[in-house]
C-alpha positions as a Markdown table, in Angstrom:
| # | Residue | x | y | z |
|---|---|---|---|---|
| 1 | Met | 28.4 | -140.8 | -196.2 |
| 2 | Ser | 27.3 | -143.3 | -198.8 |
| 3 | Ile | 23.6 | -142.6 | -198.1 |
| 4 | Arg | 24.1 | -139.0 | -199.0 |
| 5 | Asn | 25.9 | -140.0 | -202.2 |
| 6 | Gly | 23.1 | -142.3 | -203.0 |
| 7 | Glu | 20.5 | -139.6 | -202.4 |
| 8 | Ser | 22.6 | -137.2 | -204.5 |
| 9 | Asn | 22.8 | -139.7 | -207.4 |
| 10 | Gln | 19.0 | -140.2 | -207.2 |
| 11 | Met | 18.4 | -136.5 | -207.4 |
| 12 | Asn | 20.8 | -136.1 | -210.3 |
| 13 | Ala | 19.0 | -139.0 | -212.2 |
| 14 | Met | 15.6 | -137.4 | -211.5 |
| 15 | Thr | 16.8 | -134.0 | -212.7 |
| 16 | Asp | 18.3 | -135.6 | -215.8 |
| 17 | Val | 15.1 | -137.5 | -216.6 |
| 18 | Glu | 13.1 | -134.3 | -216.2 |
| 19 | Ala | 15.4 | -132.3 | -218.3 |
| 20 | Val | 15.5 | -134.9 | -221.1 |
| 21 | His | 11.7 | -135.1 | -220.8 |
| 22 | Arg | 11.4 | -131.4 | -221.5 |
| 23 | Leu | 13.9 | -131.5 | -224.4 |
| 24 | Ala | 12.4 | -134.6 | -226.0 |
| 25 | Arg | 8.8 | -133.3 | -225.7 |
| 26 | Thr | 9.9 | -130.0 | -227.3 |
| 27 | Leu | 11.6 | -131.8 | -230.1 |
| 28 | Glu | 8.7 | -134.0 | -230.8 |
| 29 | Asp | 6.2 | -131.1 | -230.8 |
| 30 | Ala | 8.4 | -129.1 | -233.1 |
| 31 | Glu | 8.9 | -132.0 | -235.5 |
| 32 | Ala | 5.2 | -132.6 | -235.7 |
| 33 | Lys | 4.5 | -128.9 | -236.4 |
| 34 | Arg | 7.4 | -128.6 | -238.9 |
| 35 | Leu | 6.3 | -131.7 | -240.9 |
| 36 | Gly | 2.6 | -131.1 | -240.4 |
| 37 | Val | 2.1 | -134.7 | -239.1 |
| 38 | Arg | 0.7 | -136.4 | -236.0 |
| 39 | Leu | 2.9 | -136.8 | -232.9 |
| 40 | Asn | 3.5 | -140.6 | -233.6 |
| 41 | Glu | 4.8 | -139.9 | -237.0 |
| 42 | Ala | 7.1 | -137.1 | -235.7 |
| 43 | Arg | 8.3 | -139.4 | -232.9 |
| 44 | Asn | 9.2 | -142.1 | -235.5 |
| 45 | Ser | 11.2 | -139.5 | -237.5 |
| 46 | Leu | 12.9 | -138.2 | -234.5 |
| 47 | Ala | 13.7 | -141.7 | -233.1 |
| 48 | Arg | 15.4 | -142.6 | -236.4 |
| 49 | Arg | 17.7 | -139.5 | -236.2 |
| 50 | Leu | 18.5 | -140.2 | -232.5 |
| 51 | Arg | 19.1 | -143.9 | -233.3 |
| 52 | Thr | 16.6 | -145.1 | -230.7 |
| 53 | Ser | 13.1 | -146.6 | -230.7 |
| 54 | Pro | 9.9 | -144.6 | -230.8 |
| 55 | Gly | 8.9 | -146.5 | -227.6 |
| 56 | Thr | 11.8 | -145.1 | -225.7 |
| 57 | Leu | 10.9 | -141.6 | -226.7 |
| 58 | Glu | 7.3 | -142.2 | -225.7 |
| 59 | Asn | 8.4 | -143.5 | -222.3 |
| 60 | Ile | 10.6 | -140.4 | -221.8 |
| 61 | Arg | 7.7 | -138.2 | -222.8 |
| 62 | Arg | 5.3 | -139.9 | -220.3 |
| 63 | Leu | 8.0 | -140.0 | -217.6 |
| 64 | Arg | 7.9 | -143.8 | -217.5 |
| 65 | Thr | 11.6 | -144.1 | -217.3 |
| 66 | Lys | 13.8 | -143.8 | -214.3 |
| 67 | Val | 17.2 | -143.5 | -216.0 |
| 68 | Val | 18.2 | -142.1 | -219.4 |
| 69 | Pro | 21.4 | -143.5 | -220.8 |
| 70 | Ser | 24.1 | -140.8 | -221.2 |
| 71 | Trp | 24.5 | -141.6 | -225.0 |
| 72 | Leu | 20.8 | -140.9 | -225.5 |
| 73 | Met | 20.8 | -137.8 | -223.3 |
| 74 | Asn | 23.7 | -136.4 | -225.3 |
| 75 | Arg | 22.0 | -137.1 | -228.7 |
| 76 | Ile | 18.8 | -135.5 | -227.5 |
| 77 | Arg | 20.7 | -132.4 | -226.3 |
| 78 | Ala | 22.7 | -132.2 | -229.6 |
| 79 | Glu | 19.4 | -132.5 | -231.6 |
| 80 | Phe | 17.8 | -129.8 | -229.5 |
| 81 | Val | 20.8 | -127.5 | -230.1 |
| 82 | Ser | 20.7 | -128.2 | -233.9 |
| 83 | Val | 16.9 | -127.5 | -234.0 |
| 84 | Leu | 17.5 | -124.2 | -232.2 |
| 85 | Gln | 20.3 | -123.2 | -234.5 |
| 86 | Thr | 18.2 | -123.9 | -237.5 |
| 87 | Glu | 15.3 | -121.9 | -236.1 |
| 88 | Ile | 17.6 | -119.0 | -235.5 |
| 89 | Leu | 18.9 | -119.1 | -239.1 |
| 90 | Arg | 15.3 | -119.3 | -240.4 |
| 91 | Leu | 14.2 | -116.3 | -238.3 |
| 92 | Glu | 17.3 | -114.3 | -239.3 |
| 93 | His | 16.5 | -115.0 | -243.0 |
| 94 | Glu | 12.9 | -113.9 | -242.5 |
| 95 | Ile | 14.1 | -110.6 | -240.8 |
| 96 | Asn | 16.5 | -109.9 | -243.6 |
| 97 | Thr | 13.9 | -110.6 | -246.2 |
| 98 | Ala | 11.4 | -108.3 | -244.5 |
| 99 | Gln | 14.0 | -105.5 | -244.2 |
| 100 | Gln | 14.9 | -105.9 | -247.9 |
| 101 | Ile | 11.3 | -105.4 | -248.9 |
| 102 | Gly | 11.1 | -102.3 | -246.8 |
| 103 | Met | 9.2 | -103.5 | -243.7 |
| 104 | Asp | 9.4 | -101.1 | -240.8 |
| 105 | His | 11.7 | -102.3 | -238.0 |
| 106 | Arg | 8.9 | -101.5 | -235.6 |
| 107 | Asp | 6.5 | -104.0 | -237.2 |
| 108 | Asp | 5.1 | -106.4 | -234.6 |
| 109 | Asp | 6.0 | -109.5 | -236.6 |
| 110 | Leu | 9.5 | -108.3 | -237.1 |
| 111 | Gln | 9.9 | -107.5 | -233.4 |
| 112 | Ala | 8.5 | -110.9 | -232.5 |
| 113 | Ala | 11.0 | -112.7 | -234.7 |
| 114 | Gln | 13.8 | -110.7 | -233.1 |
| 115 | Ala | 12.6 | -111.5 | -229.7 |
| 116 | Gln | 12.5 | -115.2 | -230.6 |
| 117 | Ile | 16.1 | -115.1 | -231.8 |
| 118 | Val | 17.2 | -113.5 | -228.5 |
| 119 | Ala | 15.3 | -116.2 | -226.5 |
| 120 | Ala | 16.7 | -119.0 | -228.6 |
| 121 | Lys | 20.2 | -117.7 | -228.2 |
| 122 | Glu | 19.7 | -117.5 | -224.5 |
| 123 | Ile | 18.5 | -121.1 | -224.4 |
| 124 | Leu | 21.6 | -122.1 | -226.4 |
| 125 | Arg | 23.9 | -120.2 | -224.0 |
| 126 | Thr | 22.4 | -122.0 | -221.0 |
| 127 | Ala | 22.3 | -125.4 | -222.7 |
| 128 | Arg | 26.0 | -125.6 | -223.3 |
């Protein structure tokens, strides 16, 4: 019985590491794009907000860590949710502005923004 629990715990740890890897990578890439800086600079900025070291984030990105502390996992998830919510607000503002200037609702850019909002909201729904 204890062997199965041990295997289960290992699987959970690996799944958690992979999930945090995807979230952290997405956050770093988005931060670099948003600020228009290189990945290392974005990692430093993100690490300060998460209250961890840039090296820790680099290790997570390169899958060089076997366990991610729950406090860090929670902060990364919270930051990811915050970034998604901010992106949703930005897209909604762009849509409202486009509609106010008379842009057709069938415009490709407008439809793409609406599709991104739907996708972001779906990610938020599953992330909670």
